[in-house]
N, CA, C and O atoms as CSV, one atom per row, in Angstrom:
chain,resi,resn,atom,element,x,y,z
A,1,UNK,N,N,0.852,-1.169,0.000
A,1,UNK,CA,C,0.000,0.000,0.000
A,1,UNK,C,C,0.900,1.234,0.000
A,1,UNK,O,O,1.902,1.288,0.712
A,2,UNK,N,N,0.530,2.208,-0.798
A,2,UNK,CA,C,1.328,3.430,-0.878
A,2,UNK,C,C,0.440,4.648,-0.663
A,2,UNK,O,O,-0.782,4.594,-0.799
A,3,UNK,N,N,1.101,5.744,-0.325
A,3,UNK,CA,C,0.377,7.007,-0.171
A,3,UNK,C,C,0.153,7.614,-1.546
A,3,UNK,O,O,0.633,7.092,-2.552
A,4,UNK,N,N,-0.573,8.708,-1.580
A,4,UNK,CA,C,-0.852,9.352,-2.862
A,4,UNK,C,C,0.412,9.853,-3.550
A,4,UNK,O,O,0.433,10.037,-4.767
A,5,UNK,N,N,1.476,10.075,-2.759
A,5,UNK,CA,C,2.721,10.531,-3.381
A,5,UNK,C,C,3.698,9.381,-3.644
A,5,UNK,O,O,4.870,9.615,-3.938
A,6,UNK,N,N,3.206,8.120,-3.537
A,6,UNK,CA,C,4.004,6.968,-3.932
A,6,UNK,C,C,4.875,6.353,-2.849
A,6,UNK,O,O,5.654,5.447,-3.143
A,7,UNK,N,N,4.772,6.811,-1.613
A,7,UNK,CA,C,5.588,6.242,-0.546
A,7,UNK,C,C,4.870,5.070,0.109
A,7,UNK,O,O,3.697,5.177,0.464
A,8,UNK,N,N,5.581,3.939,0.272
A,8,UNK,CA,C,4.954,2.783,0.913
A,8,UNK,C,C,4.599,3.078,2.372
A,8,UNK,O,O,5.309,3.802,3.070
A,9,UNK,N,N,3.497,2.503,2.802
A,9,UNK,CA,C,3.072,2.658,4.197
A,9,UNK,C,C,4.144,2.129,5.143
A,9,UNK,O,O,4.312,2.648,6.247
A,10,UNK,N,N,4.871,1.097,4.713
A,10,UNK,CA,C,5.928,0.527,5.557
A,10,UNK,C,C,6.983,1.573,5.901
A,10,UNK,O,O,7.475,1.607,7.029
A,11,UNK,N,N,7.333,2.423,4.945
A,11,UNK,CA,C,8.333,3.463,5.206
A,11,UNK,C,C,7.880,4.405,6.315
A,11,UNK,O,O,8.703,4.912,7.077
A,12,UNK,N,N,6.597,4.634,6.405
A,12,UNK,CA,C,6.047,5.520,7.431
A,12,UNK,C,C,5.894,4.799,8.768
A,12,UNK,O,O,6.250,5.337,9.816
A,13,UNK,N,N,5.363,3.580,8.723
A,13,UNK,CA,C,5.009,2.877,9.954
A,13,UNK,C,C,6.172,2.163,10.639
A,13,UNK,O,O,6.227,2.119,11.868
A,14,UNK,N,N,7.091,1.612,9.873
A,14,UNK,CA,C,8.159,0.798,10.468
A,14,UNK,C,C,8.969,1.554,11.521
A,14,UNK,O,O,9.171,1.009,12.606
A,15,UNK,N,N,9.443,2.771,11.268
A,15,UNK,CA,C,10.212,3.471,12.304
A,15,UNK,C,C,9.388,3.757,13.562
A,15,UNK,O,O,9.917,3.732,14.673
A,16,UNK,N,N,8.110,4.023,13.387
A,16,UNK,CA,C,7.236,4.296,14.536
A,16,UNK,C,C,7.023,3.037,15.366
A,16,UNK,O,O,7.054,3.084,16.595
A,17,UNK,N,N,6.807,1.910,14.689
A,17,UNK,CA,C,6.643,0.648,15.411
A,17,UNK,C,C,7.934,0.237,16.114
A,17,UNK,O,O,7.903,-0.238,17.250
A,18,UNK,N,N,9.056,0.420,15.444
A,18,UNK,CA,C,10.343,0.090,16.067
A,18,UNK,C,C,10.566,0.941,17.314
A,18,UNK,O,O,11.042,0.437,18.331
A,19,UNK,N,N,10.227,2.219,17.244
A,19,UNK,CA,C,10.382,3.096,18.408
A,19,UNK,C,C,9.445,2.673,19.540
A,19,UNK,O,O,9.831,2.691,20.709
A,20,UNK,N,N,8.231,2.298,19.195
A,20,UNK,CA,C,7.268,1.834,20.193
A,20,UNK,C,C,7.766,0.567,20.881
A,20,UNK,O,O,7.692,0.449,22.104
A,21,UNK,N,N,8.271,-0.374,20.098
A,21,UNK,CA,C,8.797,-1.623,20.655
A,21,UNK,C,C,10.008,-1.342,21.530
A,21,UNK,O,O,10.110,-1.881,22.632
A,22,UNK,N,N,10.917,-0.516,21.064
A,22,UNK,CA,C,12.113,-0.199,21.854
A,22,UNK,C,C,11.739,0.511,23.151
A,22,UNK,O,O,12.366,0.277,24.185
A,23,UNK,N,N,10.731,1.370,23.111
A,23,UNK,CA,C,10.271,2.034,24.330
A,23,UNK,C,C,9.727,1.034,25.335
A,23,UNK,O,O,9.997,1.138,26.532
A,24,UNK,N,N,8.963,0.068,24.853
A,24,UNK,CA,C,8.416,-0.964,25.741
A,24,UNK,C,C,9.533,-1.823,26.322
A,24,UNK,O,O,9.505,-2.169,27.503
A,25,UNK,N,N,10.516,-2.167,25.492
A,25,UNK,CA,C,11.650,-2.974,25.962
A,25,UNK,C,C,12.444,-2.214,27.018
A,25,UNK,O,O,12.855,-2.794,28.024
A,26,UNK,N,N,12.662,-0.926,26.797
A,26,UNK,CA,C,13.422,-0.138,27.772
A,26,UNK,C,C,12.660,0.040,29.081
A,26,UNK,O,O,13.256,0.336,30.117
A,27,UNK,N,N,11.333,-0.141,29.033
A,27,UNK,CA,C,10.516,-0.059,30.232
A,27,UNK,C,C,10.522,-1.376,31.000
A,27,UNK,O,O,10.156,-1.417,32.175
A,28,UNK,N,N,10.940,-2.454,30.334
A,28,UNK,CA,C,11.034,-3.737,31.021
A,28,UNK,C,C,10.246,-4.867,30.386
A,28,UNK,O,O,10.340,-6.010,30.832
A,29,UNK,N,N,9.470,-4.568,29.352
A,29,UNK,CA,C,8.739,-5.624,28.668
A,29,UNK,C,C,9.660,-6.327,27.681
A,29,UNK,O,O,10.533,-5.694,27.089
A,30,UNK,N,N,9.474,-7.625,27.500
A,30,UNK,CA,C,10.293,-8.325,26.517
A,30,UNK,C,C,9.814,-7.976,25.112
A,30,UNK,O,O,8.655,-7.613,24.911
A,31,UNK,N,N,10.707,-8.088,24.160
A,31,UNK,CA,C,10.376,-7.796,22.765
A,31,UNK,C,C,9.254,-8.723,22.300
A,31,UNK,O,O,8.309,-8.281,21.646
A,32,UNK,N,N,9.360,-10.016,22.639
A,32,UNK,CA,C,8.353,-10.987,22.206
A,32,UNK,C,C,6.966,-10.637,22.735
A,32,UNK,O,O,5.980,-10.696,22.001
A,33,UNK,N,N,6.899,-10.273,24.010
A,33,UNK,CA,C,5.612,-9.914,24.607
A,33,UNK,C,C,5.057,-8.665,23.941
A,33,UNK,O,O,3.865,-8.600,23.641
A,34,UNK,N,N,5.894,-7.692,23.711
A,34,UNK,CA,C,5.458,-6.445,23.088
A,34,UNK,C,C,4.889,-6.694,21.699
A,34,UNK,O,O,3.815,-6.193,21.366
A,35,UNK,N,N,5.596,-7.456,20.899
A,35,UNK,CA,C,5.130,-7.747,19.543
A,35,UNK,C,C,3.834,-8.556,19.593
A,35,UNK,O,O,2.921,-8.313,18.803
A,36,UNK,N,N,3.749,-9.509,20.511
A,36,UNK,CA,C,2.527,-10.310,20.637
A,36,UNK,C,C,1.329,-9.435,21.003
A,36,UNK,O,O,0.237,-9.621,20.466
A,37,UNK,N,N,1.528,-8.492,21.905
A,37,UNK,CA,C,0.434,-7.595,22.301
A,37,UNK,C,C,0.023,-6.709,21.119
A,37,UNK,O,O,-1.168,-6.497,20.892
A,38,UNK,N,N,0.982,-6.200,20.381
A,38,UNK,CA,C,0.655,-5.375,19.212
A,38,UNK,C,C,-0.143,-6.175,18.184
A,38,UNK,O,O,-1.116,-5.671,17.624
A,39,UNK,N,N,0.260,-7.405,17.940
A,39,UNK,CA,C,-0.471,-8.252,17.004
A,39,UNK,C,C,-1.888,-8.491,17.509
A,39,UNK,O,O,-2.850,-8.417,16.744
A,40,UNK,N,N,-2.009,-8.777,18.793
A,40,UNK,CA,C,-3.328,-9.014,19.381
A,40,UNK,C,C,-4.210,-7.770,19.254
A,40,UNK,O,O,-5.391,-7.877,18.922
A,41,UNK,N,N,-3.651,-6.618,19.511
A,41,UNK,CA,C,-4.418,-5.376,19.378
A,41,UNK,C,C,-4.889,-5.167,17.944
A,41,UNK,O,O,-6.029,-4.765,17.710
A,42,UNK,N,N,-4.018,-5.438,17.000
A,42,UNK,CA,C,-4.393,-5.284,15.598
A,42,UNK,C,C,-5.450,-6.292,15.194
A,42,UNK,O,O,-6.390,-5.949,14.476
A,43,UNK,N,N,-5.311,-7.525,15.643
A,43,UNK,CA,C,-6.307,-8.550,15.327
A,43,UNK,C,C,-7.670,-8.170,15.878
A,43,UNK,O,O,-8.675,-8.332,15.186
A,44,UNK,N,N,-7.732,-7.670,17.104
A,44,UNK,CA,C,-9.008,-7.265,17.691
A,44,UNK,C,C,-9.611,-6.098,16.938
A,44,UNK,O,O,-10.820,-6.068,16.709
A,45,UNK,N,N,-8.803,-5.152,16.555
A,45,UNK,CA,C,-9.302,-3.971,15.842
A,45,UNK,C,C,-9.887,-4.363,14.499
A,45,UNK,O,O,-10.937,-3.856,14.106
A,46,UNK,N,N,-9.223,-5.251,13.801
A,46,UNK,CA,C,-9.712,-5.682,12.486
A,46,UNK,C,C,-11.026,-6.421,12.660
A,46,UNK,O,O,-11.966,-6.189,11.900
A,47,UNK,N,N,-11.111,-7.303,13.641
A,47,UNK,CA,C,-12.346,-8.067,13.869
A,47,UNK,C,C,-13.495,-7.127,14.227
A,47,UNK,O,O,-14.610,-7.292,13.732
A,48,UNK,N,N,-13.232,-6.167,15.064
A,48,UNK,CA,C,-14.281,-5.226,15.445
A,48,UNK,C,C,-14.723,-4.389,14.260
A,48,UNK,O,O,-15.911,-4.101,14.112
A,49,UNK,N,N,-13.779,-3.996,13.413
A,49,UNK,CA,C,-14.096,-3.198,12.244
A,49,UNK,C,C,-14.990,-3.985,11.298
A,49,UNK,O,O,-15.959,-3.441,10.769
A,50,UNK,N,N,-14.681,-5.242,11.080
A,50,UNK,CA,C,-15.465,-6.079,10.174
A,50,UNK,C,C,-16.867,-6.300,10.733
A,50,UNK,O,O,-17.841,-6.304,9.981
A,51,UNK,N,N,-16.972,-6.482,12.037
A,51,UNK,CA,C,-18.265,-6.726,12.660
A,51,UNK,C,C,-19.198,-5.527,12.551
A,51,UNK,O,O,-20.417,-5.696,12.539
A,52,UNK,N,N,-18.651,-4.329,12.473
A,52,UNK,CA,C,-19.494,-3.133,12.433
A,52,UNK,C,C,-19.982,-2.799,11.029
A,52,UNK,O,O,-20.834,-1.926,10.866
A,53,UNK,N,N,-19.465,-3.471,10.024
A,53,UNK,CA,C,-19.872,-3.185,8.627
A,53,UNK,C,C,-21.160,-3.854,8.277
A,53,UNK,O,O,-21.640,-3.718,7.152
């Protein structure tokens, strides 16, 4: 997926996600737990979005 000016969404999101994960790790959460929680949050959001359509 790209923006209207041709930039991939990954270029925008990846640095933000990496910073979020690193912040959680520096707070004491393991990388694996942090990534698992992010995946779970995304899965719930997608399911809720589909249910409301």
